[in-house]
CHARMM internal coordinates of N, CA and C (Angstrom, degrees):
IC EDIT
DIST 1 N 1 CA 1.4479
DIST 1 CA 1 C 1.5275
ANGL 1 N 1 CA 1 C 110.77
DIST 1 C 2 N 1.3257
ANGL 1 CA 1 C 2 N 117.31
DIHE 1 N 1 CA 1 C 2 N -32.07
DIST 2 N 2 CA 1.4694
ANGL 1 C 2 N 2 CA 119.96
DIHE 1 CA 1 C 2 N 2 CA -179.77
DIST 2 CA 2 C 1.5170
ANGL 2 N 2 CA 2 C 110.29
DIHE 1 C 2 N 2 CA 2 C -67.11
DIST 2 C 3 N 1.3228
ANGL 2 CA 2 C 3 N 117.33
DIHE 2 N 2 CA 2 C 3 N -43.66
DIST 3 N 3 CA 1.4619
ANGL 2 C 3 N 3 CA 120.10
DIHE 2 CA 2 C 3 N 3 CA -179.79
DIST 3 CA 3 C 1.5219
ANGL 3 N 3 CA 3 C 110.06
DIHE 2 C 3 N 3 CA 3 C -63.12
DIST 3 C 4 N 1.3204
ANGL 3 CA 3 C 4 N 116.69
DIHE 3 N 3 CA 3 C 4 N -37.37
DIST 4 N 4 CA 1.4589
ANGL 3 C 4 N 4 CA 120.47
DIHE 3 CA 3 C 4 N 4 CA -178.90
DIST 4 CA 4 C 1.5247
ANGL 4 N 4 CA 4 C 111.66
DIHE 3 C 4 N 4 CA 4 C -73.02
DIST 4 C 5 N 1.3264
ANGL 4 CA 4 C 5 N 117.97
DIHE 4 N 4 CA 4 C 5 N -43.22
DIST 5 N 5 CA 1.4629
ANGL 4 C 5 N 5 CA 121.42
DIHE 4 CA 4 C 5 N 5 CA -173.49
DIST 5 CA 5 C 1.5235
ANGL 5 N 5 CA 5 C 113.97
DIHE 4 C 5 N 5 CA 5 C -88.60
DIST 5 C 6 N 1.3129
ANGL 5 CA 5 C 6 N 117.65
DIHE 5 N 5 CA 5 C 6 N -48.89
DIST 6 N 6 CA 1.4630
ANGL 5 C 6 N 6 CA 120.53
DIHE 5 CA 5 C 6 N 6 CA -175.32
DIST 6 CA 6 C 1.5222
ANGL 6 N 6 CA 6 C 111.15
DIHE 5 C 6 N 6 CA 6 C -76.21
DIST 6 C 7 N 1.3262
ANGL 6 CA 6 C 7 N 116.57
DIHE 6 N 6 CA 6 C 7 N -45.74
DIST 7 N 7 CA 1.4589
ANGL 6 C 7 N 7 CA 120.21
DIHE 6 CA 6 C 7 N 7 CA -176.41
DIST 7 CA 7 C 1.5200
ANGL 7 N 7 CA 7 C 112.80
DIHE 6 C 7 N 7 CA 7 C -95.42
DIST 7 C 8 N 1.3221
ANGL 7 CA 7 C 8 N 118.24
DIHE 7 N 7 CA 7 C 8 N -3.24
DIST 8 N 8 CA 1.4755
ANGL 7 C 8 N 8 CA 124.90
DIHE 7 CA 7 C 8 N 8 CA -178.78
DIST 8 CA 8 C 1.5266
ANGL 8 N 8 CA 8 C 111.70
DIHE 7 C 8 N 8 CA 8 C 45.81
DIST 8 C 9 N 1.3170
ANGL 8 CA 8 C 9 N 116.07
DIHE 8 N 8 CA 8 C 9 N 50.60
DIST 9 N 9 CA 1.4576
ANGL 8 C 9 N 9 CA 120.95
DIHE 8 CA 8 C 9 N 9 CA -179.01
DIST 9 CA 9 C 1.5202
ANGL 9 N 9 CA 9 C 112.34
DIHE 8 C 9 N 9 CA 9 C -119.27
DIST 9 C 10 N 1.2942
ANGL 9 CA 9 C 10 N 117.07
DIHE 9 N 9 CA 9 C 10 N 29.90
DIST 10 N 10 CA 1.4572
ANGL 9 C 10 N 10 CA 119.23
DIHE 9 CA 9 C 10 N 10 CA 177.16
DIST 10 CA 10 C 1.5098
ANGL 10 N 10 CA 10 C 112.33
DIHE 9 C 10 N 10 CA 10 C -73.09
DIST 10 C 11 N 1.3211
ANGL 10 CA 10 C 11 N 116.50
DIHE 10 N 10 CA 10 C 11 N -25.82
DIST 11 N 11 CA 1.4579
ANGL 10 C 11 N 11 CA 122.02
DIHE 10 CA 10 C 11 N 11 CA -178.00
DIST 11 CA 11 C 1.5158
ANGL 11 N 11 CA 11 C 108.36
DIHE 10 C 11 N 11 CA 11 C -130.12
DIST 11 C 12 N 1.3119
ANGL 11 CA 11 C 12 N 116.74
DIHE 11 N 11 CA 11 C 12 N 129.32
DIST 12 N 12 CA 1.4605
ANGL 11 C 12 N 12 CA 121.53
DIHE 11 CA 11 C 12 N 12 CA -177.38
DIST 12 CA 12 C 1.5167
ANGL 12 N 12 CA 12 C 108.41
DIHE 11 C 12 N 12 CA 12 C -100.03
DIST 12 C 13 N 1.3264
ANGL 12 CA 12 C 13 N 117.22
DIHE 12 N 12 CA 12 C 13 N 122.66
DIST 13 N 13 CA 1.4583
ANGL 12 C 13 N 13 CA 121.88
DIHE 12 CA 12 C 13 N 13 CA -178.33
DIST 13 CA 13 C 1.5256
ANGL 13 N 13 CA 13 C 112.10
DIHE 12 C 13 N 13 CA 13 C -105.03
DIST 13 C 14 N 1.2889
ANGL 13 CA 13 C 14 N 117.23
DIHE 13 N 13 CA 13 C 14 N 41.90
DIST 14 N 14 CA 1.4581
ANGL 13 C 14 N 14 CA 120.81
DIHE 13 CA 13 C 14 N 14 CA 177.26
DIST 14 CA 14 C 1.5193
ANGL 14 N 14 CA 14 C 108.50
DIHE 13 C 14 N 14 CA 14 C -113.20
DIST 14 C 15 N 1.3318
ANGL 14 CA 14 C 15 N 115.85
DIHE 14 N 14 CA 14 C 15 N 162.38
DIST 15 N 15 CA 1.4516
ANGL 14 C 15 N 15 CA 119.12
DIHE 14 CA 14 C 15 N 15 CA -168.88
DIST 15 CA 15 C 1.5190
ANGL 15 N 15 CA 15 C 114.22
DIHE 14 C 15 N 15 CA 15 C -90.03
DIST 15 C 16 N 1.3016
ANGL 15 CA 15 C 16 N 118.56
DIHE 15 N 15 CA 15 C 16 N -38.08
DIST 16 N 16 CA 1.4618
ANGL 15 C 16 N 16 CA 119.14
DIHE 15 CA 15 C 16 N 16 CA -173.60
DIST 16 CA 16 C 1.5209
ANGL 16 N 16 CA 16 C 111.42
DIHE 15 C 16 N 16 CA 16 C -103.94
DIST 16 C 17 N 1.3008
ANGL 16 CA 16 C 17 N 114.98
DIHE 16 N 16 CA 16 C 17 N 157.12
DIST 17 N 17 CA 1.4623
ANGL 16 C 17 N 17 CA 120.96
DIHE 16 CA 16 C 17 N 17 CA 179.43
DIST 17 CA 17 C 1.5234
ANGL 17 N 17 CA 17 C 111.01
DIHE 16 C 17 N 17 CA 17 C -63.95
DIST 17 C 18 N 1.3278
ANGL 17 CA 17 C 18 N 117.02
DIHE 17 N 17 CA 17 C 18 N -37.70
DIST 18 N 18 CA 1.4662
ANGL 17 C 18 N 18 CA 120.31
DIHE 17 CA 17 C 18 N 18 CA 179.74
DIST 18 CA 18 C 1.5276
ANGL 18 N 18 CA 18 C 110.92
DIHE 17 C 18 N 18 CA 18 C -62.27
DIST 18 C 19 N 1.3234
ANGL 18 CA 18 C 19 N 117.02
DIHE 18 N 18 CA 18 C 19 N -42.71
DIST 19 N 19 CA 1.4652
ANGL 18 C 19 N 19 CA 120.30
DIHE 18 CA 18 C 19 N 19 CA 179.03
DIST 19 CA 19 C 1.5233
ANGL 19 N 19 CA 19 C 111.30
DIHE 18 C 19 N 19 CA 19 C -66.68
DIST 19 C 20 N 1.3189
ANGL 19 CA 19 C 20 N 116.24
DIHE 19 N 19 CA 19 C 20 N -38.84
DIST 20 N 20 CA 1.4652
ANGL 19 C 20 N 20 CA 120.06
DIHE 19 CA 19 C 20 N 20 CA 178.21
DIST 20 CA 20 C 1.5257
ANGL 20 N 20 CA 20 C 110.34
DIHE 19 C 20 N 20 CA 20 C -63.68
DIST 20 C 21 N 1.3306
ANGL 20 CA 20 C 21 N 116.67
DIHE 20 N 20 CA 20 C 21 N -40.68
DIST 21 N 21 CA 1.4630
ANGL 20 C 21 N 21 CA 120.39
DIHE 20 CA 20 C 21 N 21 CA 178.43
DIST 21 CA 21 C 1.5194
ANGL 21 N 21 CA 21 C 111.32
DIHE 20 C 21 N 21 CA 21 C -63.45
DIST 21 C 22 N 1.3220
ANGL 21 CA 21 C 22 N 117.38
DIHE 21 N 21 CA 21 C 22 N -41.95
DIST 22 N 22 CA 1.4636
ANGL 21 C 22 N 22 CA 120.87
DIHE 21 CA 21 C 22 N 22 CA 179.46
DIST 22 CA 22 C 1.5211
ANGL 22 N 22 CA 22 C 110.11
DIHE 21 C 22 N 22 CA 22 C -65.26
DIST 22 C 23 N 1.3281
ANGL 22 CA 22 C 23 N 116.68
DIHE 22 N 22 CA 22 C 23 N -42.92
DIST 23 N 23 CA 1.4636
ANGL 22 C 23 N 23 CA 119.54
DIHE 22 CA 22 C 23 N 23 CA 179.60
DIST 23 CA 23 C 1.5245
ANGL 23 N 23 CA 23 C 111.40
DIHE 22 C 23 N 23 CA 23 C -61.78
DIST 23 C 24 N 1.3229
ANGL 23 CA 23 C 24 N 117.51
DIHE 23 N 23 CA 23 C 24 N -43.15
DIST 24 N 24 CA 1.4543
ANGL 23 C 24 N 24 CA 120.42
DIHE 23 CA 23 C 24 N 24 CA -179.34
DIST 24 CA 24 C 1.5324
ANGL 24 N 24 CA 24 C 111.36
DIHE 23 C 24 N 24 CA 24 C -70.78
DIST 24 C 25 N 1.3348
ANGL 24 CA 24 C 25 N 117.41
DIHE 24 N 24 CA 24 C 25 N -31.68
DIST 25 N 25 CA 1.4580
ANGL 24 C 25 N 25 CA 120.99
DIHE 24 CA 24 C 25 N 25 CA 175.52
DIST 25 CA 25 C 1.5263
ANGL 25 N 25 CA 25 C 110.55
DIHE 24 C 25 N 25 CA 25 C -63.97
DIST 25 C 26 N 1.3224
ANGL 25 CA 25 C 26 N 116.70
DIHE 25 N 25 CA 25 C 26 N -44.76
DIST 26 N 26 CA 1.4592
ANGL 25 C 26 N 26 CA 121.00
DIHE 25 CA 25 C 26 N 26 CA 178.82
DIST 26 CA 26 C 1.5260
ANGL 26 N 26 CA 26 C 110.38
DIHE 25 C 26 N 26 CA 26 C -65.75
DIST 26 C 27 N 1.3258
ANGL 26 CA 26 C 27 N 116.51
DIHE 26 N 26 CA 26 C 27 N -38.75
DIST 27 N 27 CA 1.4594
ANGL 26 C 27 N 27 CA 120.49
DIHE 26 CA 26 C 27 N 27 CA 177.76
DIST 27 CA 27 C 1.5184
ANGL 27 N 27 CA 27 C 111.05
DIHE 26 C 27 N 27 CA 27 C -63.33
DIST 27 C 28 N 1.3239
ANGL 27 CA 27 C 28 N 117.31
DIHE 27 N 27 CA 27 C 28 N -42.62
DIST 28 N 28 CA 1.4646
ANGL 27 C 28 N 28 CA 120.90
DIHE 27 CA 27 C 28 N 28 CA 179.16
DIST 28 CA 28 C 1.5269
ANGL 28 N 28 CA 28 C 110.82
DIHE 27 C 28 N 28 CA 28 C -64.54
DIST 28 C 29 N 1.3233
ANGL 28 CA 28 C 29 N 117.47
DIHE 28 N 28 CA 28 C 29 N -40.67
DIST 29 N 29 CA 1.4590
ANGL 28 C 29 N 29 CA 121.17
DIHE 28 CA 28 C 29 N 29 CA 177.41
DIST 29 CA 29 C 1.5306
ANGL 29 N 29 CA 29 C 110.80
DIHE 28 C 29 N 29 CA 29 C -63.15
DIST 29 C 30 N 1.3212
ANGL 29 CA 29 C 30 N 116.29
DIHE 29 N 29 CA 29 C 30 N -43.35
DIST 30 N 30 CA 1.4626
ANGL 29 C 30 N 30 CA 120.42
DIHE 29 CA 29 C 30 N 30 CA 178.42
DIST 30 CA 30 C 1.5196
ANGL 30 N 30 CA 30 C 111.10
DIHE 29 C 30 N 30 CA 30 C -62.65
DIST 30 C 31 N 1.3244
ANGL 30 CA 30 C 31 N 116.35
DIHE 30 N 30 CA 30 C 31 N -40.90
DIST 31 N 31 CA 1.4636
ANGL 30 C 31 N 31 CA 120.88
DIHE 30 CA 30 C 31 N 31 CA 178.63
DIST 31 CA 31 C 1.5259
ANGL 31 N 31 CA 31 C 110.71
DIHE 30 C 31 N 31 CA 31 C -61.66
DIST 31 C 32 N 1.3240
ANGL 31 CA 31 C 32 N 116.64
DIHE 31 N 31 CA 31 C 32 N -42.85
DIST 32 N 32 CA 1.4651
ANGL 31 C 32 N 32 CA 120.31
DIHE 31 CA 31 C 32 N 32 CA 179.70
DIST 32 CA 32 C 1.5276
ANGL 32 N 32 CA 32 C 111.45
DIHE 31 C 32 N 32 CA 32 C -63.43
DIST 32 C 33 N 1.3257
ANGL 32 CA 32 C 33 N 116.69
DIHE 32 N 32 CA 32 C 33 N -41.27
DIST 33 N 33 CA 1.4655
ANGL 32 C 33 N 33 CA 119.83
DIHE 32 CA 32 C 33 N 33 CA 177.37
DIST 33 CA 33 C 1.5270
ANGL 33 N 33 CA 33 C 111.08
DIHE 32 C 33 N 33 CA 33 C -65.33
DIST 33 C 34 N 1.3203
ANGL 33 CA 33 C 34 N 116.65
DIHE 33 N 33 CA 33 C 34 N -38.53
DIST 34 N 34 CA 1.4646
ANGL 33 C 34 N 34 CA 122.25
DIHE 33 CA 33 C 34 N 34 CA 177.08
DIST 34 CA 34 C 1.5220
ANGL 34 N 34 CA 34 C 110.50
DIHE 33 C 34 N 34 CA 34 C -61.93
DIST 34 C 35 N 1.3270
ANGL 34 CA 34 C 35 N 116.63
DIHE 34 N 34 CA 34 C 35 N -43.04
DIST 35 N 35 CA 1.4605
ANGL 34 C 35 N 35 CA 121.20
DIHE 34 CA 34 C 35 N 35 CA 179.10
DIST 35 CA 35 C 1.5296
ANGL 35 N 35 CA 35 C 111.25
DIHE 34 C 35 N 35 CA 35 C -65.99
DIST 35 C 36 N 1.3264
ANGL 35 CA 35 C 36 N 116.90
DIHE 35 N 35 CA 35 C 36 N -41.61
DIST 36 N 36 CA 1.4629
ANGL 35 C 36 N 36 CA 120.05
DIHE 35 CA 35 C 36 N 36 CA 178.02
DIST 36 CA 36 C 1.5210
ANGL 36 N 36 CA 36 C 111.38
DIHE 35 C 36 N 36 CA 36 C -60.69
DIST 36 C 37 N 1.3268
ANGL 36 CA 36 C 37 N 115.97
DIHE 36 N 36 CA 36 C 37 N -41.44
DIST 37 N 37 CA 1.4568
ANGL 36 C 37 N 37 CA 120.11
DIHE 36 CA 36 C 37 N 37 CA 178.34
DIST 37 CA 37 C 1.5252
ANGL 37 N 37 CA 37 C 111.01
DIHE 36 C 37 N 37 CA 37 C -63.56
DIST 37 C 38 N 1.3220
ANGL 37 CA 37 C 38 N 116.30
DIHE 37 N 37 CA 37 C 38 N -41.31
DIST 38 N 38 CA 1.4602
ANGL 37 C 38 N 38 CA 120.76
DIHE 37 CA 37 C 38 N 38 CA 179.30
DIST 38 CA 38 C 1.5224
ANGL 38 N 38 CA 38 C 110.98
DIHE 37 C 38 N 38 CA 38 C -64.23
DIST 38 C 39 N 1.3136
ANGL 38 CA 38 C 39 N 116.92
DIHE 38 N 38 CA 38 C 39 N -44.95
DIST 39 N 39 CA 1.4679
ANGL 38 C 39 N 39 CA 121.18
DIHE 38 CA 38 C 39 N 39 CA 179.69
DIST 39 CA 39 C 1.5263
ANGL 39 N 39 CA 39 C 110.53
DIHE 38 C 39 N 39 CA 39 C -64.08
DIST 39 C 40 N 1.3161
ANGL 39 CA 39 C 40 N 116.14
DIHE 39 N 39 CA 39 C 40 N -40.92
DIST 40 N 40 CA 1.4614
ANGL 39 C 40 N 40 CA 120.03
DIHE 39 CA 39 C 40 N 40 CA -179.80
DIST 40 CA 40 C 1.5299
ANGL 40 N 40 CA 40 C 111.20
DIHE 39 C 40 N 40 CA 40 C -64.37
DIST 40 C 41 N 1.3292
ANGL 40 CA 40 C 41 N 116.39
DIHE 40 N 40 CA 40 C 41 N -41.64
DIST 41 N 41 CA 1.4642
ANGL 40 C 41 N 41 CA 119.95
DIHE 40 CA 40 C 41 N 41 CA 178.26
DIST 41 CA 41 C 1.5214
ANGL 41 N 41 CA 41 C 111.47
DIHE 40 C 41 N 41 CA 41 C -62.12
DIST 41 C 42 N 1.3340
ANGL 41 CA 41 C 42 N 116.67
DIHE 41 N 41 CA 41 C 42 N -41.75
DIST 42 N 42 CA 1.4631
ANGL 41 C 42 N 42 CA 120.25
DIHE 41 CA 41 C 42 N 42 CA -178.58
DIST 42 CA 42 C 1.5209
ANGL 42 N 42 CA 42 C 111.47
DIHE 41 C 42 N 42 CA 42 C -67.85
DIST 42 C 43 N 1.3299
ANGL 42 CA 42 C 43 N 117.30
DIHE 42 N 42 CA 42 C 43 N -35.03
DIST 43 N 43 CA 1.4612
ANGL 42 C 43 N 43 CA 119.36
DIHE 42 CA 42 C 43 N 43 CA -179.61
DIST 43 CA 43 C 1.5292
ANGL 43 N 43 CA 43 C 111.29
DIHE 42 C 43 N 43 CA 43 C -74.72
DIST 43 C 44 N 1.3228
ANGL 43 CA 43 C 44 N 117.84
DIHE 43 N 43 CA 43 C 44 N -30.17
DIST 44 N 44 CA 1.4646
ANGL 43 C 44 N 44 CA 120.76
DIHE 43 CA 43 C 44 N 44 CA 178.92
DIST 44 CA 44 C 1.5184
ANGL 44 N 44 CA 44 C 112.07
DIHE 43 C 44 N 44 CA 44 C -80.29
DIST 44 C 45 N 1.3203
ANGL 44 CA 44 C 45 N 116.81
DIHE 44 N 44 CA 44 C 45 N -32.84
DIST 45 N 45 CA 1.4644
ANGL 44 C 45 N 45 CA 120.05
DIHE 44 CA 44 C 45 N 45 CA -174.30
DIST 45 CA 45 C 1.4490
ANGL 45 N 45 CA 45 C 112.30
DIHE 44 C 45 N 45 CA 45 C -94.08
END
COOR INIT
IC SEED 1 N 1 CA 1 C
IC BUILD
């Protein structure tokens, strides 16, 4: 749900499979960084 709502990547509007793969790779990396930030905040607070 986070990838769909926060990053708005539930639907890929690119034409080629290679571009779709790159977009989803970047989305997954962003999600991981978002999760790390969330975990870090919870451990500090």
